[in-house]
Steps between C-alpha positions, in 0.01 A plus 500: 500500500578252223278372222568197284389446141404149393560496125284239326474579131434174324197436281317745728641779715443379856745743659420667831653699782569400859497791744680450832418762763372572848130584550418427137128442553422863411654442158287187458188703581601779262559261209175311562307827520652604169361174352855424393443126480124457489166634616383312812778363725446146627715496813585146608656456843507251784355540848818663629569743216133598492532644851851640454461655154186398313234693690714815502561471125127454436417804717750718314359391165144567621599858586588539131160359393646162404313197634742205506399136531686375810533121507655317797641147518625306804864560588741221412614272220173305499328797332704423188239242400265429212202557731610847615601589144151408378326692778688818406403466135136452599509805729645716222240382251217566747636853561501575127877525458601537135813489286536874557561453873817413693601248766717633785697232686550640851698260715774240499592226258182298547279799421721603208509154340127448550401849382718480192345168401154648554587803287652287224197271487207738543346576159827368349705761681463841662765739631651450842751675720703363788525674839719251689506542878745228607874483443471174306241642262689827454829336404368202308142388443360837384761521224502289187137411436485143633150463647335181619298301748581165661332166451519198729789353304733797537573870521426735207389221267216709359610839370636718222742777414305826534685826555375785722470853366698636794646398835495729805733379775433691822799444729308641799263200477784280623466656846169314540655156453589247770861385513420169334361678192817708473713185515282341234568794270871492573512149359416644159726802555815293545400279207536793261856559614599134497388449139600832345707749700786409734545866601139503618573188706785687670273803553242278671772343713641836611157657565319203655430674830354807328289283273354307792406831664343627172739796490349775284827574323555137403163342424415705186838397356435134583152495345604698193808285433295180517249652257782607267643149495166334440401760237825438311446124503132521405565752221725240334264208555141597580350152497774291661634332191865558588691727737195580713521150643789611723242687711394156625817455707394322818144459373495138386596381846314788667168433326523133596554596866215750479260243354604232751440744786151582372604864449546544876854623433521819294622500141807711576602279791472190283704662223766591757528136606508401134791736437696372803453143384582562133807715579644228721419240236673716236809510719494121535458471122816704441325818380483761778839545669551473875564875520185585303290260707635662817375843387166348391460346846614816679248724325219262588620470859519878545145537365368209712395296198447122506686456828307211659385149420180410316224251570536325166538154348782508247359220285172688456680827419695319228176361356332842504798647313429254216154659460642851469379705200860533382556125461620439144450158339498341844816680620487732802643836392715668765620861492855469632782743579841491332593795718317780677334720239501227235214251491469217249203281408602137543287220359720217632600623844600213731189481718672277754684808628169682555356194671798486737461868592126459556573224751707747702194722543264228625 
């Protein structure tokens, strides 16, 4: 099974390895027992991953005379809050956790983002590892070190760049997910192809049926390729000062939809709608050709992504986009496509084309 190296050798060496495998939890236990990353593991999970993985992980560690601190948060985006963040810090302090210990993020993107922010803040930073259990977190949010919580004004407004020491992506965990969670992850999967690798887009198109059935010969390749693409981008721009911004394709519109919906639509679903809308707008703006747009649409259709209408108000989505973190001197920054596999950051994209496409989804 593949592994991916994330090379981050700037002022400090923040490099780490991503391991992609089936039934990887035994390797997680082995490394934690060897005190590879810290003394006492603080395992943070949500109510779902506690039952699916957390209790079993704690039992296995206990058999090796390691007593982890198992902390559980409610499932869902609303746990990415200042209040939950503070409660975790207080629980760690009360348990006597020190700088010599390690945070283990066991769950999806919410748990990973929240846990990473906790690890980066506690005593000015302690080690943490990612054990992503959803497709979205395996291909995207567990890689690259962007950790955060939400505030009432928007998503991920309070956060930092804080890299994990290692990422363990257990493909077998995907079998526990409902279909909607798989589709959410596929939104980020196709994004990586659209912005960086046309051949990968064609692979996704030709293998859509196998991907939807979580075929064991295909899924490790899908997860690993997404990690390779993101690792390559992040290694050239760790803190989003340049090329890393292309990873936000579909996100400016998607985050606005997500915020408007009160996080009742998953992140990946919102990004998928954002990509549909921006790709069509790029075509109208004379960037993405008709042929390239046709393939973009076909891949999304085959993977059942962003296929219906939304309960949105276009005028409010446009206003929310103006509050996006990536707004530069009042201008909404859009990641656009010149062609499949080539994304560009556009600071003067004609927003009227996006507005027109949004209206089609109302």
